[in-house]
N, C-alpha and C positions, 0 to 999 in steps of 0.2 A: 347620392353627390346632386348637387343644383348647378347649373349654370346661369348664368345674369349677364346683361350687356350694361358693360361698364362704361364705354366709349362709342358713341354715333356720329361719323361725321356725313352730311347730306350736300348735295347741290340741290339748288332751290330757285324756282323762279315764283316770284310773287309781281302781283300791281304795285305799281309805287304810289296809287291813289289810295288803296286800303290803308297802313299803316306804316308810320317812319320805322327803319329800322330799330331804334331803340325800344320802341313799343312793342316791336314784334319780337326783340331779345326779351324783354321782360315777362311775356307771354310763355315764351319758351321757358323761361328760369321758373315758374310757377307751377310745371309740371311736377307730380309727386315724384319723389326720388331723384329730379335733377338737381345736382348742385353746383353746377356750371355749365352757363348757356352762353357761347360765342357766334355772333353774326357777323361774317365779313362781307362787304359789297366786291361781286367781283367783275361786275358790270352792268351798266343800264343802259336804256335807251328811254324814248317819251313815253311809255308805258308801263314798262316792266323793269325789275331788277333781277340780275341773278347772284344770288348770295349764297356763301359755304357756309352751314350750321354746325357746329360742333357741339354735344352734349355730353355732360361727364357725371355720373354719378353712381351709387351704389345696385341699382337697378333700373335701368330706366326701360320703360314701357313703349316699346317699337308701335304697337298699335294705337296708344294714346297719343303719342308724338304726329302718327298719320293724322289721326281725326283732327286733331288743332290744326295742323297744315290745312287740310281742307275745309275747317270752319272759318280761317283767315283767309281764304282765297288763294293759297300758296299750293305750289305742283312740286313733290318731289320728282326732279330728272332723273336722280341716282342716289343709290347709298355707297356714297366713297371708302367709308371703313367702320370697320365692325368689331371693336374689343369684346372679348367674353371672358369671363372670369370664373373658374369651379370654386365652389364653396365644398370643403369635404367636412362632414360631421365628424368631429377630431373625437368625440364621446364614442359614438359607434367604431369607429375607425380602430381606436385602443381597445375595446372591448373584443374585437373580431381577432386582434393581434395577439391579444392575452389568450382566447381559445387557441391557438396556434403553437403556444409554446407546451 
């Protein structure tokens, strides 16, 4: 049985001068296995933006996300939500059930 991250919600702080939100969202959307990237502005001041990032996909790689944030000058303040799904190998599961009969 394998577990995979299906949804990841992050509270991020990024410098305003680095990337506009739409470019930042496009970068996040280019991560392998990310099917949807949502970036919402929560608060901003003269130099920084606080944003909520939601990533959804079949197997979101948290380490890749963390590295992309670092490469783009963004800081993860918190991981606010993680949805994990289990993948059961139906073939193996069926064989085990068959042996028990």
